[in-house]
gemmi code that builds the backbone of each chain (N, CA, C; Angstrom):
import gemmi

chains = {
    "A": [
        ("MET", (33.706, -25.922, -9.843), (32.951, -24.885, -9.152), (33.852, -23.670, -8.899)),
        ("ILE", (33.291, -22.476, -9.149), (34.075, -21.244, -8.981), (34.001, -20.737, -7.539)),
        ("ASN", (32.812, -20.839, -6.965), (32.614, -20.234, -5.651), (31.432, -20.906, -4.946)),
        ("LYS", (31.425, -20.803, -3.631), (30.314, -21.355, -2.847), (29.974, -20.353, -1.748)),
        ("LEU", (28.697, -20.056, -1.613), (28.261, -19.100, -0.581), (27.192, -19.765, 0.270)),
        ("PHE", (27.143, -19.393, 1.534), (26.140, -19.972, 2.432), (25.554, -18.867, 3.307)),
        ("PHE", (24.226, -18.840, 3.382), (23.551, -17.818, 4.186), (22.490, -18.464, 5.077)),
        ("PRO", (22.584, -18.294, 6.395), (21.450, -18.681, 7.232), (20.327, -17.671, 7.048)),
        ("VAL", (19.086, -18.123, 7.123), (17.937, -17.214, 6.979), (17.060, -17.364, 8.218)),
        ("ILE", (16.716, -16.237, 8.833), (15.976, -16.252, 10.102), (14.475, -16.127, 9.846)),
        ("THR", (13.714, -16.957, 10.534), (12.258, -16.911, 10.353), (11.673, -15.568, 10.838)),
        ("SER", (10.666, -15.097, 10.113), (9.916, -13.860, 10.439), (10.756, -12.585, 10.426)),
        ("ASP", (11.974, -12.643, 9.917), (12.816, -11.436, 9.848), (12.512, -10.707, 8.529)),
        ("TYR", (11.343, -10.110, 8.477), (10.886, -9.487, 7.223), (11.830, -8.401, 6.685)),
        ("PRO", (12.379, -7.523, 7.561), (13.259, -6.478, 7.003), (14.492, -7.038, 6.281)),
        ("SER", (14.868, -8.283, 6.613), (16.081, -8.835, 5.983), (15.809, -9.397, 4.589)),
        ("ILE", (14.543, -9.536, 4.218), (14.225, -10.178, 2.929), (14.838, -9.374, 1.778)),
        ("GLY", (15.563, -10.064, 0.966), (16.212, -9.429, -0.192), (17.696, -9.167, 0.035)),
        ("SER", (18.118, -9.164, 1.317), (19.524, -8.830, 1.596), (20.480, -9.877, 1.032)),
        ("LYS", (20.089, -11.147, 1.107), (20.980, -12.211, 0.579), (21.017, -12.151, -0.941)),
        ("ALA", (19.860, -11.915, -1.532), (19.790, -11.828, -3.006), (20.681, -10.695, -3.507)),
        ("LEU", (20.640, -9.567, -2.800), (21.458, -8.425, -3.222), (22.946, -8.705, -3.029)),
        ("GLU", (23.266, -9.394, -1.931), (24.679, -9.717, -1.669), (25.222, -10.657, -2.744)),
        ("VAL", (24.426, -11.657, -3.092), (24.858, -12.594, -4.146), (25.044, -11.838, -5.456)),
        ("LYS", (24.080, -10.986, -5.769), (24.148, -10.232, -7.020), (25.433, -9.384, -7.068)),
        ("LYS", (25.743, -8.721, -5.957), (26.956, -7.887, -5.922), (28.213, -8.737, -6.046)),
        ("LYS", (28.235, -9.890, -5.354), (29.428, -10.732, -5.383), (29.665, -11.369, -6.748)),
        ("LEU", (28.601, -11.600, -7.481), (28.750, -12.337, -8.747), (28.784, -11.445, -9.988)),
        ("LYS", (28.721, -10.134, -9.788), (28.616, -9.282, -10.985), (29.870, -9.327, -11.851)),
        ("ASP", (31.012, -9.691, -11.251), (32.230, -9.825, -12.065), (32.260, -11.157, -12.821)),
        ("PHE", (31.667, -12.189, -12.218), (31.600, -13.501, -12.890), (30.598, -13.455, -14.039)),
        ("PHE", (29.478, -12.782, -13.777), (28.383, -12.760, -14.760), (28.027, -11.296, -15.061)),
        ("PRO", (28.700, -10.689, -16.006), (28.467, -9.250, -16.240), (27.134, -8.906, -16.886)),
        ("LYS", (26.449, -9.893, -17.465), (25.176, -9.561, -18.144), (24.106, -9.189, -17.118)),
        ("SER", (23.576, -7.982, -17.242), (22.623, -7.510, -16.240), (21.322, -8.306, -16.278)),
        ("ASP", (20.938, -8.795, -17.444), (19.702, -9.567, -17.514), (19.826, -10.870, -16.730)),
        ("TYR", (20.979, -11.505, -16.819), (21.205, -12.750, -16.068), (21.155, -12.466, -14.566)),
        ("LEU", (21.788, -11.392, -14.143), (21.807, -11.064, -12.708), (20.420, -10.700, -12.192)),
        ("ARG", (19.601, -10.084, -13.041), (18.215, -9.770, -12.640), (17.443, -11.067, -12.407)),
        ("ARG", (17.602, -12.003, -13.341), (16.897, -13.289, -13.249), (17.334, -14.053, -11.991)),
        ("LEU", (18.628, -14.089, -11.777), (19.176, -14.762, -10.598), (18.683, -14.084, -9.320)),
        ("GLY", (18.704, -12.756, -9.309), (18.274, -11.992, -8.138), (16.814, -12.237, -7.798)),
        ("VAL", (15.961, -12.278, -8.803), (14.527, -12.528, -8.572), (14.345, -13.901, -7.916)),
        ("CYS", (15.004, -14.914, -8.440), (14.837, -16.278, -7.918), (15.334, -16.385, -6.478)),
        ("ILE", (16.497, -15.797, -6.195), (17.038, -15.895, -4.828), (16.169, -15.085, -3.861)),
        ("PHE", (15.694, -13.928, -4.286), (14.793, -13.119, -3.450), (13.570, -13.941, -3.048)),
        ("GLU", (12.970, -14.608, -4.001), (11.749, -15.382, -3.712), (12.043, -16.556, -2.768)),
        ("ALA", (13.172, -17.222, -2.971), (13.522, -18.351, -2.094), (13.773, -17.848, -0.674)),
        ("GLU", (14.440, -16.719, -0.589), (14.728, -16.099, 0.708), (13.427, -15.710, 1.417)),
        ("ALA", (12.526, -15.086, 0.680), (11.235, -14.664, 1.253), (10.462, -15.873, 1.773)),
        ("ASN", (10.474, -16.962, 1.024), (9.744, -18.160, 1.457), (10.295, -18.700, 2.773)),
        ("LEU", (11.621, -18.683, 2.924), (12.230, -19.183, 4.172), (11.843, -18.285, 5.354)),
        ("VAL", (11.822, -16.976, 5.141), (11.474, -16.045, 6.222), (9.998, -16.188, 6.600)),
        ("ILE", (9.145, -16.294, 5.597), (7.691, -16.248, 5.837), (7.130, -17.595, 6.312)),
        ("HIS", (7.640, -18.690, 5.772), (6.938, -19.966, 5.948), (7.605, -20.981, 6.866)),
        ("THR", (8.779, -20.684, 7.432), (9.447, -21.713, 8.242), (9.258, -21.483, 9.732)),
        ("ASN", (9.430, -22.588, 10.502), (9.364, -22.503, 11.968), (10.664, -21.972, 12.554)),
        ("GLN", (11.760, -22.465, 11.989), (13.077, -22.161, 12.588), (14.040, -21.531, 11.593)),
        ("GLY", (13.516, -20.944, 10.545), (14.393, -20.395, 9.510), (14.965, -21.503, 8.652)),
        ("GLY", (16.022, -21.208, 7.947), (16.614, -22.202, 7.059), (17.907, -21.658, 6.500)),
        ("SER", (18.260, -22.146, 5.322), (19.526, -21.684, 4.746), (19.457, -21.635, 3.230)),
        ("LEU", (20.340, -20.800, 2.691), (20.508, -20.714, 1.240), (21.948, -21.080, 0.928)),
        ("GLU", (22.112, -22.080, 0.089), (23.449, -22.490, -0.336), (23.564, -22.131, -1.813)),
        ("ILE", (24.564, -21.384, -2.149), (24.717, -20.889, -3.520), (25.985, -21.491, -4.111)),
        ("LEU", (25.848, -22.305, -5.131), (27.009, -22.931, -5.773), (27.192, -22.287, -7.142)),
        ("VAL", (28.357, -21.705, -7.329), (28.595, -20.941, -8.561), (29.471, -21.750, -9.507)),
        ("PHE", (28.958, -22.044, -10.677), (29.720, -22.728, -11.722), (29.987, -21.729, -12.842)),
        ("LYS", (30.805, -22.154, -13.782), (31.185, -21.259, -14.878), (29.968, -20.789, -15.678)),
        ("ASP", (29.020, -21.681, -15.874), (27.905, -21.368, -16.766), (26.552, -21.326, -16.060)),
        ("ARG", (26.538, -21.466, -14.744), (25.254, -21.505, -14.029), (25.455, -21.272, -12.536)),
        ("VAL", (24.351, -20.971, -11.861), (24.364, -20.903, -10.395), (23.292, -21.853, -9.888)),
        ("ARG", (23.682, -22.713, -8.939), (22.724, -23.642, -8.327), (22.413, -23.139, -6.925)),
        ("ILE", (21.132, -23.085, -6.596), (20.701, -22.597, -5.281), (19.940, -23.720, -4.571)),
        ("ILE", (20.333, -23.959, -3.327), (19.613, -24.946, -2.517), (19.062, -24.212, -1.294)),
        ("ALA", (17.740, -24.106, -1.242), (17.066, -23.469, -0.103), (16.476, -24.594, 0.736)),
        ("SER", (16.898, -24.704, 1.986), (16.368, -25.799, 2.798), (15.980, -25.323, 4.192)),
        ("ASP", (15.044, -26.060, 4.773), (14.589, -25.728, 6.124), (14.143, -26.994, 6.832)),
        ("LYS", (13.776, -26.851, 8.116), (13.395, -28.013, 8.931), (11.918, -27.989, 9.301)),
        ("GLY", (11.099, -27.436, 8.483), (9.670, -27.501, 8.697), (9.010, -26.150, 8.862)),
        ("PRO", (7.699, -26.169, 8.810), (6.776, -27.311, 8.989), (6.485, -28.098, 7.705)),
        ("GLY", (7.053, -27.728, 6.580), (6.761, -28.435, 5.330), (5.555, -27.871, 4.613)),
        ("ILE", (5.474, -28.194, 3.325), (4.349, -27.722, 2.505), (3.293, -28.831, 2.487)),
        ("LYS", (2.088, -28.492, 2.949), (1.052, -29.524, 3.085), (0.634, -30.084, 1.735)),
        ("ASP", (0.440, -29.207, 0.762), (-0.061, -29.632, -0.541), (0.795, -28.980, -1.638)),
        ("LEU", (1.703, -29.783, -2.195), (2.654, -29.219, -3.168), (1.961, -28.675, -4.418)),
        ("SER", (0.927, -29.398, -4.885), (0.286, -28.938, -6.122), (-0.443, -27.612, -5.903)),
        ("LYS", (-1.044, -27.442, -4.719), (-1.686, -26.155, -4.406), (-0.635, -25.052, -4.293)),
        ("ALA", (0.493, -25.392, -3.661), (1.554, -24.393, -3.471), (2.090, -23.891, -4.811)),
        ("LEU", (1.986, -24.734, -5.835), (2.477, -24.340, -7.161), (1.390, -23.693, -8.022)),
        ("THR", (0.210, -23.521, -7.440), (-0.877, -22.866, -8.180), (-0.788, -21.356, -7.996)),
        ("PRO", (-0.657, -20.593, -9.087), (-0.556, -19.140, -8.946), (-1.750, -18.561, -8.180)),
        ("GLY", (-1.462, -17.708, -7.222), (-2.520, -17.075, -6.434), (-2.796, -17.770, -5.120)),
        ("TYR", (-2.327, -19.019, -4.967), (-2.555, -19.731, -3.700), (-1.445, -19.377, -2.727)),
        ("SER", (-1.804, -19.014, -1.520), (-0.782, -18.654, -0.538), (-1.243, -18.990, 0.868)),
        ("THR", (-0.304, -19.405, 1.708), (-0.598, -19.635, 3.128), (0.131, -18.607, 3.994)),
        ("ALA", (0.579, -17.522, 3.375), (1.328, -16.504, 4.126), (0.444, -15.845, 5.176)),
        ("PRO", (1.000, -15.535, 6.345), (0.212, -14.870, 7.383), (-0.110, -13.430, 7.013)),
        ("GLU", (-1.089, -12.868, 7.719), (-1.529, -11.498, 7.448), (-0.375, -10.490, 7.586)),
        ("SER", (0.533, -10.744, 8.526), (1.666, -9.825, 8.735), (2.522, -9.723, 7.469)),
        ("ALA", (2.661, -10.830, 6.755), (3.440, -10.817, 5.505), (2.649, -10.161, 4.377)),
        ("ARG", (1.351, -10.429, 4.348), (0.509, -9.877, 3.264), (0.459, -8.357, 3.318)),
        ("GLN", (0.448, -7.818, 4.534), (0.397, -6.352, 4.667), (1.618, -5.673, 4.057)),
        ("LEU", (2.717, -6.428, 3.994), (3.948, -5.864, 3.428), (4.063, -6.123, 1.925)),
        ("GLY", (3.071, -6.776, 1.361), (3.093, -7.023, -0.079), (3.601, -8.402, -0.465)),
        ("PHE", (3.847, -9.252, 0.567), (4.219, -10.640, 0.275), (2.935, -11.471, 0.247)),
        ("GLY", (3.096, -12.754, -0.074), (1.948, -13.655, 0.041), (0.930, -13.507, -1.060)),
        ("GLY", (1.370, -13.121, -2.241), (0.449, -13.034, -3.383), (0.279, -14.368, -4.097)),
        ("GLY", (1.015, -15.374, -3.644), (0.906, -16.683, -4.289), (1.589, -16.730, -5.651)),
        ("VAL", (2.591, -15.904, -5.813), (3.284, -15.811, -7.103), (4.748, -16.227, -6.986)),
        ("GLY", (5.275, -16.170, -5.759), (6.715, -16.300, -5.560), (7.322, -17.558, -6.124)),
        ("ILE", (6.767, -18.686, -5.772), (7.367, -19.949, -6.211), (7.239, -20.121, -7.724)),
        ("ASN", (6.183, -19.545, -8.256), (6.016, -19.580, -9.721), (7.026, -18.668, -10.419)),
        ("ASN", (7.418, -17.601, -9.746), (8.478, -16.755, -10.307), (9.772, -17.557, -10.435)),
        ("ILE", (10.064, -18.361, -9.405), (11.290, -19.177, -9.479), (11.163, -20.169, -10.629)),
        ("LYS", (10.028, -20.828, -10.724), (9.820, -21.794, -11.824), (9.973, -21.115, -13.179)),
        ("ARG", (9.458, -19.897, -13.261), (9.468, -19.186, -14.534), (10.878, -18.751, -14.951)),
        ("PHE", (11.644, -18.247, -13.980), (12.937, -17.664, -14.336), (14.108, -18.634, -14.199)),
        ("ALA", (13.913, -19.743, -13.478), (15.003, -20.716, -13.339), (14.969, -21.698, -14.511)),
        ("ASP", (16.090, -22.362, -14.715), (16.183, -23.318, -15.827), (16.030, -24.754, -15.343)),
        ("TYR", (16.212, -24.964, -14.052), (15.998, -26.283, -13.463), (15.350, -26.039, -12.111)),
        ("PHE", (14.355, -26.865, -11.771), (13.565, -26.623, -10.557), (13.198, -27.955, -9.928)),
        ("PHE", (13.514, -28.137, -8.658), (13.152, -29.370, -7.949), (12.704, -28.993, -6.543)),
        ("LEU", (11.534, -29.508, -6.162), (10.977, -29.158, -4.850), (10.495, -30.414, -4.158)),
        ("THR", (10.940, -30.617, -2.933), (10.443, -31.755, -2.164), (10.140, -31.273, -0.745)),
        ("SER", (9.108, -31.849, -0.142), (8.718, -31.350, 1.174), (8.052, -32.439, 2.012)),
        ("SER", (8.335, -32.422, 3.302), (7.643, -33.279, 4.265), (7.548, -32.472, 5.564)),
        ("LYS", (6.937, -33.060, 6.591), (6.827, -32.332, 7.879), (8.211, -32.010, 8.454)),
        ("GLN", (9.199, -32.819, 8.058), (10.564, -32.621, 8.575), (11.270, -31.439, 7.902)),
        ("GLY", (10.731, -31.013, 6.762), (11.361, -29.866, 6.108), (11.160, -29.841, 4.608)),
        ("THR", (11.620, -28.762, 4.013), (11.466, -28.546, 2.575), (12.836, -28.274, 1.960)),
        ("THR", (13.052, -28.854, 0.790), (14.256, -28.522, 0.028), (13.832, -28.062, -1.363)),
        ("LEU", (14.290, -26.887, -1.718), (14.050, -26.350, -3.058), (15.411, -26.185, -3.720)),
        ("LEU", (15.576, -26.879, -4.832), (16.840, -26.760, -5.575), (16.525, -26.189, -6.950)),
        ("PHE", (17.217, -25.159, -7.332), (17.015, -24.647, -8.690), (18.324, -24.116, -9.260)),
        ("GLU", (18.367, -24.054, -10.574), (19.560, -23.533, -11.243), (19.156, -22.423, -12.205)),
        ("VAL", (19.996, -21.421, -12.294), (19.795, -20.360, -13.283), (21.003, -20.413, -14.217)),
        ("TRP", (20.737, -20.693, -15.478), (21.821, -20.872, -16.441), (22.128, -19.550, -17.129)),
        ("ASN", (23.383, -19.384, -17.400), (23.825, -18.138, -18.043), (23.764, -18.285, -19.567)),
        ("ASP", (22.548, -18.234, -20.086), (22.396, -18.273, -21.544), (21.454, -17.142, -21.952)),
        ("ASP", (21.203, -17.028, -23.225), (20.405, -15.892, -23.698), (18.953, -16.251, -23.975)),
        ("ASP", (18.563, -17.481, -23.626), (17.231, -17.918, -24.026), (16.104, -17.320, -23.186)),
        ("LYS", (16.385, -17.074, -21.900), (15.334, -16.539, -21.038), (15.650, -15.088, -20.753)),
        ("ALA", (14.654, -14.256, -20.817), (14.901, -12.839, -20.524), (13.854, -12.323, -19.559)),
        ("THR", (14.291, -11.485, -18.623), (13.314, -10.788, -17.779), (13.135, -9.406, -18.368)),
        ("ASN", (12.271, -8.641, -17.765), (12.073, -7.268, -18.236), (13.222, -6.373, -17.807)),
    ],
    "B": [
        ("MET", (9.129, 7.895, -24.411), (10.149, 8.018, -23.382), (10.173, 9.458, -22.851)),
        ("MET", (10.373, 9.613, -21.559), (10.556, 10.953, -21.000), (11.428, 10.873, -19.754)),
        ("THR", (11.965, 12.005, -19.368), (12.808, 11.991, -18.174), (11.935, 12.158, -16.929)),
        ("ILE", (12.513, 11.800, -15.807), (11.780, 11.966, -14.547), (11.561, 13.458, -14.271)),
        ("LYS", (12.506, 14.266, -14.704), (12.353, 15.716, -14.532), (11.094, 16.203, -15.270)),
        ("GLN", (10.934, 15.762, -16.505), (9.740, 16.152, -17.273), (8.469, 15.707, -16.548)),
        ("LEU", (8.526, 14.466, -16.033), (7.364, 13.903, -15.336), (6.974, 14.778, -14.135)),
        ("THR", (7.974, 15.212, -13.381), (7.684, 16.001, -12.174), (7.268, 17.438, -12.520)),
        ("GLU", (7.610, 17.864, -13.717), (7.175, 19.202, -14.142), (5.730, 19.184, -14.656)),
        ("LEU", (5.359, 18.060, -15.236), (4.027, 17.981, -15.855), (2.935, 17.506, -14.888)),
        ("LEU", (3.330, 16.819, -13.822), (2.342, 16.297, -12.867), (2.699, 16.751, -11.455)),
        ("PRO", (1.704, 16.832, -10.554), (2.008, 17.252, -9.170), (2.701, 16.126, -8.387)),
        ("ILE", (3.962, 15.934, -8.720), (4.758, 14.862, -8.109), (5.965, 15.497, -7.425)),
        ("GLU", (6.210, 15.066, -6.195), (7.312, 15.621, -5.409), (8.501, 14.649, -5.426)),
        ("VAL", (9.699, 15.193, -5.527), (10.911, 14.355, -5.464), (11.356, 14.274, -4.004)),
        ("LEU", (11.491, 13.041, -3.480), (11.842, 12.863, -2.063), (13.340, 12.686, -1.839)),
        ("THR", (14.030, 12.174, -2.836), (15.466, 11.896, -2.679), (16.297, 13.084, -3.166)),
        ("LYS", (17.349, 13.376, -2.402), (18.255, 14.481, -2.792), (19.252, 13.961, -3.822)),
        ("ASN", (19.790, 14.895, -4.588), (20.824, 14.575, -5.582), (20.380, 13.506, -6.580)),
        ("ALA", (19.075, 13.419, -6.812), (18.572, 12.413, -7.750), (18.904, 12.822, -9.187)),
        ("ASP", (19.247, 11.842, -10.002), (19.525, 12.115, -11.416), (18.191, 12.167, -12.166)),
        ("LEU", (17.623, 13.363, -12.218), (16.286, 13.500, -12.808), (16.305, 13.423, -14.332)),
        ("ASP", (17.492, 13.314, -14.906), (17.566, 13.110, -16.355), (17.405, 11.631, -16.723)),
        ("THR", (17.246, 10.793, -15.721), (16.995, 9.372, -15.970), (15.725, 9.236, -16.812)),
        ("ALA", (15.823, 8.448, -17.876), (14.665, 8.294, -18.775), (13.807, 7.108, -18.354)),
        ("ILE", (12.500, 7.285, -18.499), (11.585, 6.165, -18.272), (10.735, 5.957, -19.532)),
        ("GLU", (10.372, 4.712, -19.732), (9.573, 4.390, -20.922), (8.142, 4.006, -20.566)),
        ("SER", (7.965, 3.588, -19.302), (6.640, 3.092, -18.924), (6.498, 3.166, -17.403)),
        ("ALA", (5.384, 2.646, -16.921), (5.174, 2.567, -15.478), (4.556, 1.218, -15.163)),
        ("TYR", (4.804, 0.737, -13.939), (4.179, -0.517, -13.504), (3.593, -0.282, -12.121)),
        ("SER", (2.328, -0.611, -11.967), (1.644, -0.341, -10.717), (1.251, -1.643, -10.027)),
        ("SER", (1.817, -1.887, -8.841), (1.428, -3.050, -8.045), (1.971, -2.901, -6.637)),
        ("ASP", (1.203, -3.445, -5.675), (1.667, -3.469, -4.288), (2.086, -4.879, -3.884)),
        ("LEU", (1.952, -5.818, -4.798), (2.389, -7.194, -4.541), (3.834, -7.341, -5.008)),
        ("LEU", (4.719, -7.635, -4.085), (6.151, -7.588, -4.394), (6.561, -8.632, -5.433)),
        ("SER", (6.021, -9.827, -5.333), (6.394, -10.865, -6.305), (5.928, -10.510, -7.707)),
        ("GLN", (4.821, -9.815, -7.779), (4.305, -9.394, -9.084), (5.262, -8.372, -9.711)),
        ("VAL", (5.796, -7.507, -8.883), (6.765, -6.516, -9.369), (8.044, -7.217, -9.826)),
        ("LEU", (8.473, -8.208, -9.041), (9.673, -8.962, -9.436), (9.458, -9.651, -10.781)),
        ("ALA", (8.243, -10.107, -11.002), (7.964, -10.836, -12.251), (7.802, -9.900, -13.438)),
        ("LYS", (7.156, -8.776, -13.224), (6.673, -8.002, -14.378), (7.299, -6.617, -14.579)),
        ("ALA", (7.780, -5.982, -13.538), (8.259, -4.604, -13.731), (9.534, -4.593, -14.562)),
        ("CYS", (9.718, -3.503, -15.257), (10.824, -3.384, -16.208), (11.831, -2.366, -15.693)),
        ("HIS", (13.083, -2.507, -16.103), (14.117, -1.590, -15.609), (14.032, -0.202, -16.247)),
        ("ARG", (13.028, 0.041, -17.072), (12.794, 1.398, -17.584), (11.454, 1.944, -17.091)),
        ("ASP", (10.918, 1.316, -16.034), (9.609, 1.709, -15.485), (9.748, 2.645, -14.280)),
        ("VAL", (8.705, 3.418, -14.064), (8.453, 3.988, -12.737), (7.559, 2.970, -12.035)),
        ("TRP", (7.925, 2.571, -10.830), (7.097, 1.627, -10.074), (6.154, 2.438, -9.178)),
        ("ILE", (4.852, 2.256, -9.379), (3.834, 2.983, -8.609), (3.301, 2.060, -7.514)),
        ("THR", (3.357, 2.522, -6.254), (2.960, 1.638, -5.157), (2.564, 2.418, -3.906)),
        ("VAL", (1.892, 1.728, -2.980), (1.656, 2.304, -1.648), (2.556, 1.643, -0.598)),
        ("GLN", (3.372, 0.689, -1.014), (4.311, 0.057, -0.075), (5.474, 1.013, 0.172)),
        ("THR", (5.791, 1.268, 1.433), (6.842, 2.259, 1.723), (7.989, 1.676, 2.560)),
        ("HIS", (7.960, 0.375, 2.851), (9.005, -0.202, 3.716), (10.294, -0.453, 2.923)),
        ("ALA", (11.374, -0.725, 3.655), (12.707, -0.779, 3.040), (12.874, -1.903, 2.013)),
        ("THR", (12.080, -2.954, 2.103), (12.249, -4.082, 1.168), (12.027, -3.662, -0.286)),
        ("ILE", (11.246, -2.618, -0.483), (10.998, -2.166, -1.861), (12.299, -1.721, -2.545)),
        ("LEU", (13.261, -1.250, -1.739), (14.536, -0.827, -2.327), (15.310, -2.041, -2.841)),
        ("GLY", (15.205, -3.148, -2.105), (15.842, -4.396, -2.561), (15.241, -4.847, -3.879)),
        ("ILE", (13.917, -4.761, -3.967), (13.229, -5.147, -5.210), (13.713, -4.250, -6.357)),
        ("ALA", (13.753, -2.938, -6.102), (14.175, -2.002, -7.152), (15.617, -2.272, -7.572)),
        ("SER", (16.479, -2.579, -6.598), (17.876, -2.873, -6.935), (17.989, -4.130, -7.779)),
        ("ILE", (17.294, -5.171, -7.378), (17.373, -6.437, -8.118), (16.859, -6.261, -9.541)),
        ("LYS", (15.766, -5.548, -9.686), (15.173, -5.369, -11.023), (15.751, -4.154, -11.765)),
        ("GLN", (16.626, -3.428, -11.098), (17.209, -2.195, -11.654), (16.134, -1.186, -12.069)),
        ("ILE", (15.107, -1.119, -11.251), (14.040, -0.128, -11.460), (14.574, 1.217, -10.954)),
        ("PRO", (14.604, 2.244, -11.790), (15.279, 3.479, -11.382), (14.489, 4.358, -10.415)),
        ("CYS", (13.154, 4.139, -10.340), (12.337, 5.155, -9.686), (11.067, 4.534, -9.074)),
        ("ILE", (10.745, 4.924, -7.843), (9.526, 4.443, -7.175), (8.646, 5.651, -6.857)),
        ("LEU", (7.374, 5.550, -7.181), (6.422, 6.646, -6.930), (5.369, 6.182, -5.922)),
        ("PHE", (5.331, 6.844, -4.767), (4.359, 6.520, -3.709), (3.108, 7.362, -3.913)),
        ("THR", (1.970, 6.730, -3.786), (0.707, 7.418, -4.060), (-0.096, 7.648, -2.775)),
        ("GLU", (-1.211, 8.336, -2.928), (-2.176, 8.585, -1.838), (-1.558, 9.309, -0.642)),
        ("GLY", (-0.544, 10.129, -0.894), (0.078, 10.898, 0.183), (1.017, 10.103, 1.067)),
        ("LEU", (1.224, 8.845, 0.751), (2.113, 8.012, 1.582), (3.564, 8.316, 1.234)),
        ("ARG", (4.405, 8.230, 2.238), (5.830, 8.419, 1.988), (6.639, 7.591, 2.978)),
        ("PRO", (7.823, 7.151, 2.565), (8.618, 6.303, 3.455), (9.277, 7.106, 4.564)),
        ("CYS", (9.836, 6.413, 5.559), (10.536, 7.087, 6.654), (11.896, 7.590, 6.150)),
        ("ALA", (12.515, 8.441, 6.958), (13.788, 9.070, 6.567), (14.868, 8.033, 6.263)),
        ("GLU", (14.874, 6.940, 7.016), (15.892, 5.887, 6.807), (15.808, 5.306, 5.406)),
        ("VAL", (14.585, 5.068, 4.956), (14.383, 4.497, 3.618), (14.820, 5.498, 2.552)),
        ("ILE", (14.515, 6.776, 2.790), (14.914, 7.810, 1.817), (16.448, 7.892, 1.728)),
        ("THR", (17.103, 7.869, 2.877), (18.575, 7.926, 2.890), (19.172, 6.717, 2.166)),
        ("LYS", (18.607, 5.541, 2.436), (19.114, 4.322, 1.789), (18.919, 4.402, 0.271)),
        ("ALA", (17.784, 4.935, -0.132), (17.517, 5.085, -1.570), (18.539, 6.027, -2.209)),
        ("GLU", (18.860, 7.099, -1.499), (19.872, 8.050, -2.013), (21.214, 7.343, -2.186)),
        ("GLN", (21.571, 6.513, -1.212), (22.846, 5.778, -1.296), (22.849, 4.810, -2.481)),
        ("GLU", (21.696, 4.267, -2.786), (21.616, 3.274, -3.866), (21.175, 3.891, -5.198)),
        ("SER", (21.103, 5.214, -5.235), (20.723, 5.946, -6.457), (19.360, 5.518, -7.002)),
        ("ILE", (18.431, 5.248, -6.085), (17.052, 4.973, -6.491), (16.246, 6.245, -6.223)),
        ("ILE", (15.546, 6.725, -7.215), (14.798, 7.975, -7.078), (13.430, 7.679, -6.451)),
        ("LEU", (13.096, 8.416, -5.402), (11.791, 8.244, -4.755), (10.936, 9.484, -5.018)),
        ("LEU", (9.689, 9.243, -5.441), (8.749, 10.317, -5.734), (7.480, 10.099, -4.913)),
        ("ALA", (6.696, 11.146, -4.740), (5.434, 11.008, -4.007), (4.366, 11.900, -4.631)),
        ("CYS", (3.133, 11.420, -4.580), (2.009, 12.247, -5.040), (0.800, 11.995, -4.131)),
        ("GLN", (-0.206, 12.832, -4.249), (-1.385, 12.736, -3.381), (-2.475, 11.853, -3.987)),
        ("THR", (-2.438, 11.663, -5.281), (-3.525, 10.940, -5.952), (-3.368, 9.424, -5.810)),
        ("THR", (-4.374, 8.685, -6.275), (-4.318, 7.222, -6.197), (-3.411, 6.669, -7.298)),
        ("SER", (-3.051, 5.396, -7.156), (-2.218, 4.732, -8.175), (-2.949, 4.729, -9.518)),
        ("PHE", (-4.264, 4.535, -9.475), (-5.074, 4.541, -10.697), (-4.977, 5.891, -11.401)),
        ("GLN", (-5.158, 6.957, -10.616), (-5.155, 8.296, -11.219), (-3.796, 8.671, -11.793)),
        ("VAL", (-2.748, 8.504, -11.007), (-1.431, 8.929, -11.493), (-0.947, 8.001, -12.613)),
        ("GLY", (-1.299, 6.713, -12.513), (-0.951, 5.775, -13.593), (-1.587, 6.201, -14.908)),
        ("GLY", (-2.842, 6.631, -14.828), (-3.554, 7.104, -16.021), (-2.898, 8.340, -16.612)),
        ("GLU", (-2.491, 9.255, -15.729), (-1.834, 10.488, -16.194), (-0.498, 10.171, -16.871)),
        ("ILE", (0.265, 9.274, -16.250), (1.570, 8.913, -16.836), (1.355, 8.200, -18.176)),
        ("TYR", (0.366, 7.353, -18.227), (0.055, 6.655, -19.493), (-0.250, 7.675, -20.594)),
        ("LYS", (-1.078, 8.653, -20.237), (-1.443, 9.680, -21.244), (-0.207, 10.422, -21.735)),
        ("LEU", (0.650, 10.803, -20.795), (1.854, 11.558, -21.178), (2.787, 10.726, -22.044)),
        ("LEU", (2.986, 9.475, -21.668), (3.936, 8.647, -22.431), (3.402, 8.269, -23.797)),
        ("THR", (2.112, 8.026, -23.899), (1.559, 7.669, -25.223), (1.488, 8.902, -26.118)),
        ("LYS", (1.258, 10.080, -25.507), (1.255, 11.336, -26.271), (2.657, 11.574, -26.823)),
        ("GLU", (3.640, 11.295, -25.975), (5.047, 11.445, -26.332), (5.385, 10.527, -27.517)),
        ("GLU", (4.883, 9.273, -27.457), (5.123, 8.306, -28.543), (4.520, 8.775, -29.846)),
        ("GLY", (3.292, 9.339, -29.740), (2.578, 9.765, -30.932), (3.096, 11.075, -31.520)),
        ("ALA", (3.874, 11.801, -30.714), (4.336, 13.133, -31.157), (5.329, 13.037, -32.315)),
    ],
}
model = gemmi.Model(1)
for chain_id, residues in chains.items():
    chain = gemmi.Chain(chain_id)
    for i, (resn, *xyz) in enumerate(residues, 1):
        res = gemmi.Residue()
        res.name, res.seqid = resn, gemmi.SeqId(i, " ")
        for name, pos in zip(("N", "CA", "C"), xyz):
            atom = gemmi.Atom()
            atom.name, atom.element = name, gemmi.Element(name[0])
            atom.pos, atom.b_iso = gemmi.Position(*pos), 0.0
            res.add_atom(atom)
        chain.add_residue(res)
    model.add_chain(chain)
structure = gemmi.Structure()
structure.add_model(model)
structure.setup_entities()
């Protein structure tokens, strides 16, 4: 492992959404100079960060593990959990509150963006909390715009 | 392809950020107010057309390397957002028309440019 980063994420702190994704992107630009890879990584971390802010009771955390050829992200929280995982993975389905929707969040696309741009995706959830683990690999097979 | 300077000369669009590099070239535009949709679909050669004016849009633009955001319907961000955009070299534009109208105008200009 090259580097490890840890960020606490505060619930309902909408103005902070994206700050961790940008910090990771800035810190890793020397490790991963390809701008397309950093865009893909940034999109995935932004979405994970937004989910922690919008959907948790007590916030959560983002753990970023940097390897030579990939970055592994573990987003975890202590509840309330996702009631229906299959619905949560359906594009367009969202349980985001009106306050988030007014800002342009809650389109029901976020988690699918992570699935789309990440190379490995694992999601588990119960009332005790949710853990989302995903990896973004530094290869040329996936491209964002 | 056209520069942002050309765009602002051909359409009633105001530049909100100072010291903006108006020679920045754009190839297309993407219109959406849903942030995740922009993260998924907008391109780093697009003008992003939106009515969202809060600071998070700058994070989205930075992550996607979108050079320019165009606010429609007379909406404009607060001074803090404009200053932050200037620091991050993101060009902010504003117009009075709807996203549909200005998107159509930009489409016409860019496709005319392609056909020229």
